[in-house]
C-alpha positions in Angstrom: 10.3 -20.3 10.0 9.6 -16.7 8.9 6.1 -15.4 8.4 7.3 -12.5 6.3 4.7 -11.6 3.7 7.0 -9.2 1.9 10.7 -8.5 2.4 13.0 -6.0 0.8 16.8 -6.1 1.5 19.2 -3.3 0.5 16.9 -1.8 -2.1 18.4 1.0 -4.1 16.8 3.1 -6.9 18.1 6.2 -8.8 16.6 8.3 -11.5 19.6 9.6 -13.4 21.9 11.2 -10.8 19.1 11.4 -8.2 19.5 8.5 -5.8 15.9 8.2 -4.4 16.3 5.0 -2.4 19.6 4.5 -0.6 19.9 1.0 0.8 16.4 0.4 2.2 15.6 -2.8 4.1 12.2 -3.8 5.6 10.1 -6.8 6.5 6.4 -6.9 6.8 5.0 -10.0 8.6 1.5 -11.4 8.4 -1.0 -9.3 10.2 1.3 -6.3 10.5 0.4 -2.7 9.7 3.4 -0.7 8.7 3.0 3.1 8.2 5.6 5.0 6.2 5.9 8.7 7.0 8.2 11.5 6.0 8.5 14.7 3.9 7.6 14.9 0.3 10.5 13.8 -1.9 11.9 11.5 0.8 11.4 8.4 -1.2 8.1 7.0 0.2 6.1 6.7 -3.0 9.1 5.4 -4.9 9.6 2.7 -2.2 5.9 1.6 -2.7 6.3 1.7 -6.5 9.3 -0.5 -6.3 7.7 -3.0 -4.0 4.6 -3.2 -6.2 6.7 -3.6 -9.4 5.6 -0.3 -11.0 9.3 0.6 -10.9 12.3 -1.7 -11.0 15.0 -1.6 -8.3 18.6 -0.9 -9.4 19.8 -3.3 -6.7 18.4 -5.3 -3.8 16.4 -8.4 -3.1 12.6 -8.4 -3.1 10.4 -11.4 -2.1 6.8 -12.1 -1.4 6.8 -15.0 1.0 8.6 -17.8 -0.7 8.5 -16.1 -4.1 11.8 -14.3 -5.0 10.8 -11.4 -7.3 14.4 -10.1 -7.8 17.8 -10.7 -6.4 21.3 -9.2 -6.9 23.6 -10.8 -9.4 27.4 -10.9 -9.0 27.7 -7.3 -10.1 25.2 -6.2 -7.4 22.4 -5.4 -9.9 18.8 -6.5 -9.3 17.8 -9.3 -11.6 14.0 -9.9 -11.9 12.3 -13.3 -12.3 10.6 -14.4 -15.5 7.0 -13.4 -16.6 5.5 -16.2 -14.6 7.2 -15.2 -11.4 6.2 -11.5 -11.9 2.6 -12.5 -12.7 2.5 -14.7 -9.6 3.9 -11.9 -7.4 1.2 -9.5 -8.6 -1.4 -11.8 -7.2 0.1 -11.5 -3.7 -0.5 -7.7 -3.2 -3.1 -5.1 -3.8 -2.4 -1.4 -4.3 -4.6 1.6 -3.6 -3.6 4.8 -5.2 -4.2 8.4 -3.9 -6.0 9.2 -7.2 -8.4 6.1 -7.1 -7.5 4.9 -10.7 -10.9 3.5 -11.3 -12.2 2.8 -14.8 -14.4 5.8 -15.5 -16.8 4.0 -17.9 -17.2 0.9 -15.8 -19.9 0.6 -13.1 -18.7 0.3 -9.5 -19.4 -3.4 -9.5 -17.5 -3.9 -12.8 -14.5 -2.0 -11.4 -14.4 -4.5 -8.5 -15.0 -7.6 -10.5 -13.2 -7.0 -13.7 -9.8 -8.5 -12.7 -11.5 -11.5 -11.0 -13.3 -12.3 -14.3 -10.6 -11.4 -16.8 -7.4 -12.2 -14.9 -8.3 -14.9 -12.4 -10.9 -16.4 -14.7 -13.4 -16.7 -11.8 -16.9 -17.7 -12.9 -18.9 -14.5 -13.4 -21.6 -15.3 -10.8 -19.0 -16.1 -8.2 -17.1 -12.9 -9.0 -20.3 -10.8 -8.8 -21.2 -12.3 -5.4 -17.7 -11.5 -4.1 -17.8 -8.0 -5.5 -21.2 -7.4 -3.9 -20.0 -8.7 -0.5 -17.0 -6.4 -0.6 -19.1 -3.4 -1.6 -21.4 -4.1 1.3 -18.4 -4.2 3.6 -17.4 -0.8 2.3 -20.9 0.6 2.9 -21.5 0.8 -0.9 -24.1 -1.9 -1.5 -26.5 0.6 -3.1 -23.9 2.1 -5.4 -23.0 -0.9 -7.6 -24.7 0.3 -10.8 -23.2 3.8 -10.6 -20.1 5.0 -12.4 -17.2 6.6 -10.6 -18.0 10.2 -11.5 -21.3 9.9 -9.7 -19.5 9.1 -6.4 -17.8 11.3 -3.9 -14.0 11.0 -3.6 -14.4 9.0 -0.4 -16.7 6.6 -2.0 -14.4 6.2 -5.0 -11.5 5.4 -2.7 -13.7 2.8 -0.9 -14.4 1.2 -4.3 -10.7 1.2 -5.0 -10.1 -0.6 -1.7 -12.8 -3.2 -2.5 -11.2 -3.7 -5.9 -7.8 -4.4 -4.2 -9.4 -6.7 -1.7 -11.3 -8.7 -4.4 -8.1 -10.4 -5.5 -7.6 -11.7 -1.9 -4.0 -10.4 -1.6 -1.5 -11.2 1.1 -0.8 -7.5 1.7 -2.4 -4.2 0.8 -0.3 -1.1 -0.1 -1.8 2.3 0.3 -0.1 5.4 -1.3 -1.4 8.4 0.7 -5.0 7.1 0.3 -6.6 10.3 1.7 -4.4 13.0 0.2 -7.0 13.9 -2.5 -9.9 14.0 0.1 -11.3 16.7 2.3 -11.4 16.0 6.1 -14.9 14.5 6.2 -14.2 12.1 3.4 -10.8 11.3 4.9 -12.4 10.1 8.0 -14.7 7.6 6.2 -11.7 6.1 4.3 -9.6 5.9 7.4 -12.5 4.2 9.2 -12.4 1.4 6.5 -8.6 1.0 6.9 -9.0 0.8 10.7 -11.6 -2.0 10.3 -9.2 -3.9 8.0 -6.5 -3.5 10.6 -8.8 -4.9 13.3 -9.3 -7.9 11.0 -5.4 -8.3 10.9 -5.1 -7.4 7.2 -1.4 -7.0 6.4 -0.9 -3.4 5.2 1.8 -0.9 4.2 0.4 2.6 4.3 2.2 5.8 3.2 0.3 8.6 5.0 0.5 12.1 6.3 -2.2 11.3 9.0 0.0 11.1 12.1 -2.7 10.4 14.6 -4.1 7.6 12.4 -0.6 6.1 11.9 0.0 6.1 15.6 -3.4 4.5 16.4 -3.6 1.9 13.6 0.0 0.9 12.7 2.1 -1.6 14.6 5.4 -0.1 13.3 6.3 3.2 11.7 9.1 4.0 9.4 10.2 7.6 9.1 11.9 8.2 5.7 13.9 11.2 4.6 16.5 11.6 1.9 16.0 8.1 0.6 16.9 6.4 3.9 15.0 5.0 6.9 15.9 7.6 9.5 14.0 6.0 12.3 11.8 2.9 12.8 9.9 1.7 15.8 6.6 0.8 17.5 4.0 3.3 16.2 3.1 4.9 19.6 6.7 5.3 20.6 7.9 6.8 17.3 5.0 9.4 17.1 4.9 10.3 20.8 8.6 10.1 21.6 10.8 10.2 18.5 14.5 9.7 19.1 16.1 11.2 16.0 16.3 15.0 15.8 15.1 14.9 12.1 12.0 12.9 13.1 11.4 15.3 16.0 11.6 18.3 13.6 9.2 16.6 11.1 6.6 15.7 13.7 6.7 19.1 15.3 4.8 20.4 12.2 1.9 17.9 12.7 -1.1 17.7 14.9 -0.9 14.2 16.4 -4.4 14.0 17.8 
């Protein structure tokens, strides 16, 4: 019996002649934290976009638990499930973008609760209670009536994390969640993600924070040129990379 929360097998994606993903396979089990590192243009964000259905795979099999999202047909092309399947898949993950993607004219609390009320049809009082609990967890209990532009970037990102958690997903995806933040704000967002890892939240994190990846992730994937160059336990891969391309990449980073 597998406890895979999300599984991708032989995923491929091209934009015109540019083959961005070249046969990527990965499995994320319940409670795992997987960090994805690598140079810009290596395919990391496209991988996340394909796994969260913002892009469609050209070929490959993608499933969330027992739910098959897409599978190859006889010609080796990915065929996606119907609208009901896709809608169900979207309830199984949350996605936190590097640019927050909050609704600018909604309050903080409305940003967190909107999908609960409008998509999940949760009773409003129940949704508001859940939203307030999550904002308290993010250290934002006193910010619920503010709008995003009144918050710092770190606070906006914590609202985005609360919004993703509100739907009670099986896995959270983060696409470079601190790339738009200065070092002080980066620390406060990484602290939240560390706390989620301590609670065994299943996560896939694209990041340039190598020390954070080593300390928080269970496994790390190093991607370059659309392939997984190296994969292994986080501490081993960061401190003792085996592949020369990984070694060269990590030599440019402070791993403290």
